[in-house]
N, C-alpha and C positions, 0 to 999 in steps of 0.2 A: 447560577440561577436554576441549575438543575443539578440533585443529588443522586449517585446510584451507590447504594450502600449495602456490600457485602452479598452481593445476588450469586445464588448458585443456580445451575441448570441443568438435567440430566435427561437424555431420551434411552429410555432404558436403562443397559449397562453402561451406556457411552456418557461420560460426562462431558459437557462441554466448556463451563468454566465454574469457577469455585471461588468466592469471597472477590468479587470484582468490586471494585469501590474506587469511585473518583468524580470530581464535580465538573460540571461546564460552565464556567463564568462569563461575565458580561461582554461580550465582543468576542468570545473565542469561538474558532472554528477547528473542530477536532476530526483528524484524519483517524479511522478506526481500522486498524492493519490485524493481521492475522492470514494463517492458511485457512486455504478451501477445508469446510466443515469444522471448523474452530469456533463457531457460534457467532460471528459477526451479525447475519440479517437476523438471529435468533434475539440476539441482547437489543435490536432496533424495534423489533416486536414485543420484547417482554418492555421497554419505554412507551411503546403505544399501547400497553393492554392488550395485546393479541394474544400473547403468550404470556401465561403466569411461570414467576419464578419456583424453583423447590423452596429458597429462602430468599431472605433480604428484601429490599423494599426501593424503589424509586420516588422521590421525592420531589413533586411539582411544584412551584409556587403558586398559589391562587390567582385566577386572570391570565394565567401565563399558558400560551398556547403552543403546541406543537404540531408541526406539517409533515407529513410522510409520504414520500415520491418512492414507490417499489421498483425493482426491476421488471415487471409485467406490465407492459401496455394493453389496459381494459378501457375498449371505449365501446360505450352501448348507444349514445346521444344520437341523434339522426344529421345532426350539422354540427360544425364546431361551438357555436354559439349554444347550442343545446348543451354541449359535451363539457365546456367549462362551467357552464352553470351548476353542473352537477356539485362542484366543490363549494357553493354557496352556502352558508352555515342557516339553520332554520329562520331565524331571524331577519335574514339577507333575502329570502326565497325571492322576492319582488325586484331585487337590483339587478338586473341585466345589466345595466351601465356599468357596474363594479367588473363585471367579467369581460364587458370590451374593453374596458380602461386596461387592463392587464393583457388583454390578447393584443392592442395597438403595441401596448411597450414591449410586448417579446419580439415584435415584426410581424404578425400579422394585419393585413389590410380590411378594410370595408367586405370587399369581392370576396375576401375566403370565409366571412362569417356564416355562410351558407352552403360552404364544399361539408361534405362530409369526411370526417376526420381518416378514415381509411386511405384519401387520397392524396395524403398529404407525406414528403420523405419521413424517412427516419428520426432525422434531426429534427423537424418541427412536430413530428408525433411526440418527443420528449418535450417539447416546448408545450405541448397542449396537457401532458400530464402533470408539468409545471407548473402551468395557469392553474389547475384544479386546486393545486394544495397554496398558492399562493393568493387567490381570491379569497381565501379563509382567514387572510392576514395573522399569519403564525408569528410566535416571538423566535422559535426556533425552527429551522427545516432540519430532518433527517433526509438524506439522499441515500439510496442503496444503487450500485452502479449506476449512477445517472448518465455515462458515455458511452453505456451498449447502444447499439445501432446509429450513433453519431460517426459524421465524417470529420475530418480534421477541423472544417470551417465551423461545424458548430460545436466542437469541443472548446476550439479559440473563445467564440461566442460564449458559451458557457462558463467560462473561466472567467472573463470578463463581469460577467454578470454575479458571479458567486462573490466576486473579490468586492463587489458597490454593496453586498446585502448588510444592511446594517442591524439585522440578530445575530444569533448564534447557529451553526452548523456543526453538524454530526456527518461525515461524509464516506461512505465505502467505496472503495474503486480499486481495480487491478492496474490502473495507469498512475502509475509513482509520480510521472514529471507535471500529470495534472493535478494531485493531491498537493504536490509541494508548492504549485505555484497559489494555490487557496489558502492551505490551511495555516493555523499558528502555532497548534499544538497535535501530538501525534499520541494515541493512546493503542497500546498492543494488547491484544490476547496471546498470550504466549505459557504453553506449560500450563493452561488452564487458569491462569491468572492474568489482571491488568495491570498494567503501568503505563502512567503517565507521564510524559515530560514535554517542555516548550521545544519548540522548532520542527523541524521536518523528518521525514521517515528514515535519511540518511544518520542524524544524530540518533534515533532512537534503535534502530539495528545495530549502529555501534556501541552503544550504552551496554545493550543486552548480551553482545560479545565479549566486552568487559567484564559483565556480573557472571556470567557461566564461567570462564576464566578463573576470577577470584573465587568462586563456589568450589569450583574443581580443584584449583590448588589447595584450599581449605579443607574440602575434602580429605585428600590424599595424607594431608599434613595431620590430620586427626586420627585417620586409620594410621599413620604411624605411631602416634603418639599410643593411641588404644594398642596396636601390637607391642610396644615396649613395656604398657604395663600389665598386659595378661602374662606376655615373658616373665615379668618380675614376679607374679602372683604363684605362676606355675612352678618358679624356681625356688621361692622362699617360704610356700605356704607350710610346709613340715617345720618351719625354723620358730619355733616358740619365742626365741628372743626379737625377731621381726614381724611377731603378731600384731602388734600394733598398725604397723605400716602398710600389712599385705590388707588388714580389714580398710583402712583409710583408701588405698589404691581398690578394692574391691567395691566402694561406696561411690567412689569419683566416677567409676564407671557407669553403675547403675544410673547416677544421675547425667552423664554426658549422653545427648543425644545422637545418634549415630547418623549422617549425613549421607542419604541414599546417591546410589549413583545417577546421574542425570539420564534418562530415557535419552536413547537415540532418535533423534526426529529425522521422518525420511525427507528426503532432497533430490529435485531432480538435477541429475548430474549428470552429463553426456557431451558428447563432441560428435559431430560432424565426419562421417569416413570420405578421407580424400582418394580421389582417384586420379593419379599422376597425368600430367597436360602437358603435352612437348610443344605448342606453339604458343601464339599471342591471341587470338583472335578466336573466341568459340563460337558466336554464332553472328550471322549480319541478317538484319534484316533490311530490306527495300521498298519503300511507297507501298509499304502494308495498308489494305484496306479490307474492311469488315462492315455488314450490317445484318442484322435481323430482319429489317422489314426495308423492303426496295424503297430507294429513295431516301433513307432515313441511316446514314453512316454512324457507326459506333467508333470506330478506327477510320481514319484516311490519312494519306500519303505520310504514313509513318515511317522512318528510318533509323535505323540506330546498330552500332558494332559493339559487341559485349565482349570485352576484354578480360583478360585471367585474373586480374586485382582489382574489377571493378565491384563495387557496391552501389547498386542501383536501386533507389526509392521512387515508386510510382504512387504521387499523390493526387489528389483533386476530390471534389465532391461525390458523394454515392449516386452511384446510375450512370457517371461519366463514363463507364468502359474499361475502368482499372482490371476488372477480372478476367474482362472478353480479352484484353490486352496479353497478360498472362498466360490465357489461353492459346494465344494464338502462336507466341513465342515459345511455350512448351510443346505445339503440333498436336494439341486436344482439337484445336478447332484448325479449318481450312478457311487459309483467306481468301477473299472474291477478288482481291487484285494484287499485283506485288508481288515479291519473290522473297523467299526465305533462307537461309543457308548454313550448315553446319559442321563444322569439323569432324573429320571422322571419329576421333577420340572422345569429343563432347560426351557427356554423361551428366544426364538432368536429374536431380531430386527435387519432385516437384509436389509440394504442399498445397491442397486447398481445402476449404471447410466440407464442401461439399462430396468430397471423396469419401468422407465418412459413409456415406450411402454405400459405395463400392466396398465396403467391409464384408467378408461374408459371417454372418451372422452365427452360422451355425459351429465357427472355428473359437478355438480359447485366444486367449492373447498371445501366447507363444506358439499356436499353430499358424497364424496370422503371419505374425513377423517373420518365423521361419518360411514361409510359403513364397518369401524372395529368392530363396536359393541358401542362404546362410544355413551356417551348423545346428541342431537344435541347442548346445549348450551356449553357442552364440546369442541365440533367439532368447533364451534363458536370461542370459547378462544382460542383454539390453532391453527385457521385461523389468527388471530389477532397475536398470538407470531412469526407466518411465516409472517410476514408484508401483511395479505390478512384481511385488516380492513375492517369493515362496508360493504359498497358494493362490494368492490375486492373480499370478500368472496362468492357472487355468479357471479363471472365469471367460465365458460363454460371451462372446461380441454383443450380441442379443442384450444381456443385461446391465450394460455398459452405460453410464451417462455422457451426454455430449462432450463434456472436458477428457472422460477417461476415453473416449473413441478418437478424441485429436491427439491425445498421447500416444497410442497407436500407432496413427498415420505418421507422425514423429520418428516412434521407433523403426517404422520400415523403412523410412529415408535413411534413417543411420546404419541398416542392415546393408545399404545397397551403396557402396562408395560412389559418390559423385565428385564434377568439378565444375558444375554449375546449380546452385539452389535457385529455386522458383518456390517464394513461400507468399501465400496469399491469406493475410491477414491472420498469422500463427497466433498472437498475444491470445484471442479469443479463448475464454474458458479457462487460461492460466492464471493462478492466483500469482501477488507480487513477486515473492519468492523464486517460483516457476520463469515468471518473465524475465527475471536476474540471469537464471542460469541459461535460458534461450537466450539471452544479449550476447554470454560471455562466449557460447557455443558458437552465434554468428560470428563473431568477433575474432575468435581462434581459426574460424576454418579458411584453410589457403587457397579454395577456389573463389570464382565469383558468386555474388547473391545479387539478385533481382526480389525486391519483399515488397508487397502492398502492406502497409501501416498506418494509421491514424496516430500511434503513439509517436509523440514528439522527444522522448527522450531516445528511441531508437531511431530516429531521424537526426537525431544531434548525434549522436556516438557513432553509429555506423555508414552513414551515408557520403558518399562524394560525389554522385551524379543523380539526378533528380529528372524522372518522366513527368512533367506537369500538366493535369487536364484544367484547362482554364478556357475562358473565351470561348471562340470557336472549334477549338483545334488543341493539338498537343505539341507541347513544346520540350526542348531538352536543356535542363540547366547545368552547368558544371560547376563545382564548388559544394562548399556546406549548407546546411540547412540554416543558418542563421545569415549566412551571406544572400540567398534567396530571398528570404523575410525583409532583408534591409534593401537590397537592391530591386527586388521586382514584387515581394508581396503578393497577398491575395485581391483581387478586382474588388470583391463585396467588402472588404473591410477597409477600401480607400473608399467608398461612396458615403455620401455623408450621411444619407438615410440610415445604413446599417450602423455607422459609428454611434447616432442617436440611440438606436437600440439596443446597441451592446453596452455602451458604458450610461450609466446613470447619471441625470441631471446633475451637475456641478451646484454645488451649494456656493451662495454670495459668501463674499468676505466676512462679513457680520456670523454668518453659521458657521462659516469654518474656526472662528477666534473663538465663538462659544463652544464649539466640540470641541479643542483643544484645551479649552480651559476645564472643560468637564472631566476630561481625561486624566490632566495633571493634578485637578483637586483630589479625582478618586485614588490616585496613585500615591497623593502625598497620606491620602486617611489610612491606604492599605498599608504603605511601607513605613510611617513612624513607628508605629509599635513596636514591627520587627526590629528596626532597627534600635529601638530604646533598648528592646530586651537584648539584642547582638552586644549592646554596649556593654548592659550591667554585667551580662555571663563571661565577656572576655575579662572585665575587671575584676571579678570574681576568680575567675581563672589565674589571673595574675596575682591576685593577694594570696590564694592559696599556695601557687608554686612558690613565692618569698615566705611564707609560711615554713612549706617543706624544707627549702634550705635551711632553714633554721632549725626545725627537726634533725634534719641529718646531722648538721654540727654538733647538735646536744648528744646526738646517738655514739658520735664519735667521743666525745668527752667521758660518756656515761661508761662506755666499751673498755676505756683507757683504766678506769677507778674501778671497774669491775662489780659495779651498781647493779643485782640483777631486778630489781625492782622498777627501776629508773627504767632500766634498757624495756623490761617489758610495756611498761607505758608508753614510752617513745613509739616503739615497734606498733603498735594498735593505734597509737597518732599517726604515724607515716602511713599505714596499709587505710586507714578511713581517709584521709587527704587524698591520697592517690585514687581510690575510689570514687572519692567527690568529683576530682579533677578530669577522670575519666568521663563520668555521668555528663558533666557539662560540657566535655568536648564534644561528646552525642548530640547534645541539644545545642550546641552549636552548628553543628554539622546541618543537623536538621533545618535550623532556622537561616542558616547561609542557602541550601538547595531551594527552600520557600522563598527567599528573597530573589534568586536568581530566577525562578519562575514567573513570578508576578512582573518581575521588570520587564524580562523577554515579551509576555503577554501586552504589558502597556507601550513595550517600544513597537512591538506589530501593532498595535491600534492606532498609535500616533502616525506609523507610516503608511496608513491607509488614508490618511486626512489628505485632500489634494494641496498641493501648495499653493 
């Protein structure tokens, strides 16, 4: 439905992407991946005509509309209903009922309609932004980091909503588990080019790794052959008898393109320093209580013992006190009640987003990390691991972005060996690849970890205990995240009203059969020409290979009789036949890849239809 053709875009000397080409077909949900700064948001803006490409074009069918939900939450309406109506198209200006219908569908109540947008939680503010996009009834959604500001329940709600969305989607997010739960295809911007594959992010990154391994082996093989040819030319250039061969090698070298060495991509690669711990229990809290306002406890009667092998995840809705609990456990806040004690050898590495405000703006990255007491060379090494290599390590803290300051904080924790990590939303501001590196570093850490996160991949991979803020209090769950979801779950998701909000209306059996028949008919129309051509190419290859066998037989006989003309004719025939076979195999490979991509897309569509 939407075609992106040979897009190129630069800002000054920095080229973001070059020759980006891919289609978004009916019912496809595209996960757009790539490192921070590689052009994902810019590509969305080009699609929306908010940025102009240097070259190339975006082809959008007539009467096909695209809704764009940006990262920024921009509210100017006095009330919720006023804000939602900002999304109405000019010809819908008086249709407030459309706004109300969408808002009710997204979980708002009649009492909410006259509330100010700023009064809602982060999760519901994202729903307001989504409502403004949906009111225009777009065919496609462009979503740029929609999980920013969302707690785990809001992310789970959004996952269900997008799975039921009937149109096309292009999604940008650093949350891999969320992306993989929604998308049918992945498009990655890598080395300024784009590639589209059917399937999730794991399949995409595996393919990129294989492609680069093949490229490097080919490059090394070409370099070896080039070296041999150059050595032959140097050795025999002066030999008149071999002048023809030398010239032939020179011409071949001139025609051969030299494959450039792949530029090394900077990757976040680090490990947390571990301080040896002789005991079993690092920290104990007993009947902790805390409140910011008298009579309104944020934490009450909370007890826990943190063992040196624990991986504890603190989960719950935003605003319930998860960060407050970490501040209590880290000693940053003094409890209003209860007691807390720690082993004398306990050493805490504490990461929280607000600590970026405590960085010394006048220091460089290297100086800020060295301020922890580590050697200057160690600080420089850690700076490099945090992607501040060479002169970047000499940047002042004052000029860094929020994401870069977050990496400095991680660097300071690395510089101070610990046996207990307390991490409050460490994945914020990190791209998908950096999140993977963080996940690996936490997993390899020998000490205990207490982490606040809404990223379900982290919860499933790391945690073996959970502190759950739910209902009127806090409970501890022993076991995996999937065990928690299966045995306890979230109260909001068990409520029928929330279920109706999160899930689209189920179509009746007649609609389901019609939808399935439509997909099968489109699959047949798309696949039949491909399968017919594949069959034709395979038959042609078989015929040529049979002919090649016959030519080889004739060549043997001609060689035995010494018939020069016949040998020359047969040699040309064999060469031409092999060239055609190679060309046909390349075409067959393209057809098979296209067939696999279409098959995966249609299978994904069918899997979304209710039973």
